[in-house]
N, C-alpha and C positions, 0 to 999 in steps of 0.2 A: 762726420761719423753718423752711423745709424743710432737712433734713439726713439724712445716713446716719450711724448711730452704732453702736458696739459697747459692750456692757454691762460687759465685763471683758477682761483679757488673753486673747488667743486667740479672741475672739468673731467672729461673722459680722455684717457690717454689715446694719442694718435701718432702714427709714424711720422718722423721728420728727420731731416739732415741737420745736424748741429755741429758747431765748431769743435774740433778735437782739443781737449784741454791740455795745456802745457804745464809740467810740474815746476813749481817754484822752489825756493830754498827749503831743504828738509822734506820735500814732497817726493812721492813716487807716482808715476802714471801706470795704471793697471789696465791691461786688455781684459775686459770682463768676459768670462766664459759662461757664468751662471749667476742668476740673481734670485735670492729667496724672496718669497712673497709673504707679507704679514698683514694682519688687520690694521696695524698701525700705519701702513703705507697709505691706506685710504684716508685715515684721519689726518695725515700730513697734507694730502691733497685738499682736504676739506678745510684746512687752515687751523688745525689744533694748536699750532705754535706761532700763529701770526702776531700775537701780542707779546711773544717772548723772543722771537728770532726774526731776522730779515728773510724774505723770500725773493728768489729770482724767477721771472717768467720769460719765455715759456719754461715751465718747471719739468725737470726730469725726475720722476719718482724713484723710489727704491732705496733701501737702507743697507740690506745685506747683499754682499757680492763676493765672488771668488774668481780668480783668474791669474794671469801671469804679469809680472812687472815688465813693462815695455820701454820705460825710460825713467831716469832718476834726475832729481833736481840737484843744484849745488849743495854741498854739505851733507848729502845723504850717506849714511854709513851702515844702516841695518840691512839693506837689501841691494841686490844687483839685478840688472836686466836678466830675465829668464827665471827668476825665483817665483815660485807659486805661493800666492797669498790669499787670505780671506779676511774679512772684517765687517764691523758694523759702522757704516760710513754716514753718519748724520753730522754733517759739517756745515756751519753757517757760511754763506747764506744758503738756506734750504732751497733745493731745486737743481742740484748737480749730483743726482743719484745714480743708482746701479742699473737702471733700466736703459742702458746705453752701451755702446761698443767700448768706450774708454771712460775712465774716471781718474781724477787726481785726488790724493789725500796725503796728509802728514804720515810719514813712515811709522809714527807711534800708534797709528790707528790700525795697522795691519799686523797679521799674525801668520807665520809660515804654515803651510799645509803639509802635514806628514805625508810621506811618499806614497803610502798605500791608500790614501783617500782621494776620491775624485773631486773635481771642482763642484759637481752637483751636490755631493754629500756635504762639502764644506759650506756651500752657500745656504744650505738649509739650517745651519746651526746658529748663527750669531744671536738674533733677537730672541727667538723662542728658547733656544738652549740656554742662553745666559739668564733669561728670566727664571727658568726652572732651577738652574743651579743657584742663583742668588736667593730664591725663596727657601731652598733647602738649607743654605748657609745661614740665612737670617733667623730661621727657627731652630737651628742647631739640632736637627732631627737625629734621633738615635734609636737603638733597639728598645722595644717596649712601648713605643708611642703608636697611637692609632690616628691615621690621617685620612681625611675625606678630600678627594679632588673632584670638585664640581666643574664639569666641562672637560673631562679627561681625554676625549678623543681627538682634540685638535693638536696643533703643533706644540704649544707650551705644555699641554696636559700629557702628551705622549712622552715628552722628555721627563716631565715631573714624576710620572708613575715610575719610570726606571730609576731616577736618582733617589726618590724617597725609599724605594725598595732596597736600593744599594746601601742606603744609610741604616737599614735595619728596621724601618718602620713597617707597621701593618697598614697596607694601602687599600682603601675603599675608593673605587672609581665610579663616577656616574657616566653612563653611555647608553646608546641605543643597543638593542639586542644584537644587531649585526656587527657591533664592535666588541662584544663581550669577550670572544676568544682572543682578539688582538690585545685587549687590556690585560688579560691573564698572562699572555705570553710576555708582555712587557714588564710584569711584576706585580700586578694587582692581586690581592688575595680574595677580593669580592667585587662584583660589579652590580651596581644598582641601576635598574631601568627607570630612568626619570620620566618616561612616557606613561607608565602604568599607575603611579601613585606619587604623592609629594615626597621629595627626597628625604626630608627630615623624618617623616613617618616611617619610611622604609628603613632608614638607618637605626632609628630608635627601637623599632620592632625587633631587630637583631641584636642591637647593642644598647640596652636600656641604660647603661652607665655612661653613654655618650662617647665623644671622641676628644682627642687632645688638640688637633690642628685641623683647620679648614682652609684649604686653598680654593678660592672661588674665582674662576676664570671667565664667568659668563653672566652672572646675575646682576639685575638692576637693584636699586636700593631696597624696595619692599621684598623682593625675592631673596636677597641676601639676609635681611633680618629674619625671614622665615627659616631658611636653612641653618642659620647660625645658632638656632636653639638646640642643635645637637652637640654644641661644644660645651664641655665641662667648665665650671668656674675656674679661672686661672689659665684657661686655654688660649689658643692663638687663632685669630681670623685674619686672613689677608685677601683683599680683592685686587686683582690686576686690571680691572676695568673701572677703577675709581668710584665704586658704588658704596663704599663703607661710610657710615656715620660714625666717625671715630669716637666722638664724645659719648654717643649712646653705647658703643661697644665697651668702652672703658667703664662706664657707669654700671654695666652688667658684670664687671670683674674680668673682662676679656682683654687680651693684649692684641697688638697688631693694628690693622687699618688698611689704608690704600698703599699699594706697593708699586714702586717704579724701579726697574732694574738699573743698576749703575755699573755693571760689569763691563770691562774694556778688554784690550788686547791680552793682558796677562791672564785674565780669567778665561778668555776664549781659548788660550793655549792649553790651559788645564782641561777644558772640556774636549778639545781636539785629541788630547792624549788618551782620554777615556774611550773615545770612539775608535782611535787607532788600535787600542789594546783589545777591542771587542767587548768592552764593559758597557757601552751605550750604543744602541742602534739608532740610526738616523731614520725617522719615520716619514719617508717620502711617499706622498699619495699620488702626485701627478707631476710630470715633466712636460712643459709646454713651450712652444716657440715664443720669443719676445713679443711678437705681434699679437699674441693672445692676452696681453696685459689687460685690455679693457674687460675681458670676460672674467678674469680671476681677481682683479683688484676689488677688494671689498666683498667678495663672494662669501656666503655664509655656509655653515655646515661642514667645515673642513674635517677631514679624517686623516690628520697628519699634515705634512708640508707640501706646498706647491712650489716648484722651482721653474723659472724661465731660463731658457738657454738661447745663446746667440750663435 
């Protein structure tokens, strides 16, 4: 089968012919049509999980994928050949990902794609969409709360603006001026241009009483400490890039810390239903062929989601 592979940790994806995987008991084989690209894919290639999970090389990157069931293993009951499915497929050993023509996975990892959604839309959802949905769930957002989303223009942020707005929160998004209109259309009530002045100063100038929740998707440790000064005592701060000093936050009377999404197939099903109903827009920035993986893996400055197609 066609695939993009890296030879070792830190490598650059390159085209290769790899054996087509065969589904085992309880597994399905998926003919991949589209693979979502996430910053985490680059981190996996660089070995972020090498002390926690085994890796296989040559490694096929990619966690998010959508396509059609092409074979089923013994004992499989949830899906049949021809079903359209999507999932977040991070399955040990790491290295059998979605940047390939075929993938096998336990049927419990897959979710049916509603009829009106394309494989490209579905593939853009799992990691970024579930992270955003899990953040909203964890903070129990509701009407009357003021939320700052730092790094709102990327994949997670674009979903998060929509879901926080749908929960009834007042959403402040940081973005470049070119993204301001898009942020407003997605549900932000205010957009802060982070290139003109420190974000905390800009927010406090308009909202001297502070905010209730900070979702920070981009800051390193010192930058997070700086922007977190906008959060009221008793408020919540979450970093999705593991930059929070949790002890220091708690000492300031703030809740939260570093956040890792745990959403799986049932939660993805909930998100897919929102998209199918038109309540959430899938923010796709670019659709590229699979062979463009070297150019997009780890690329910075995303304005929505990039999807590779086979």
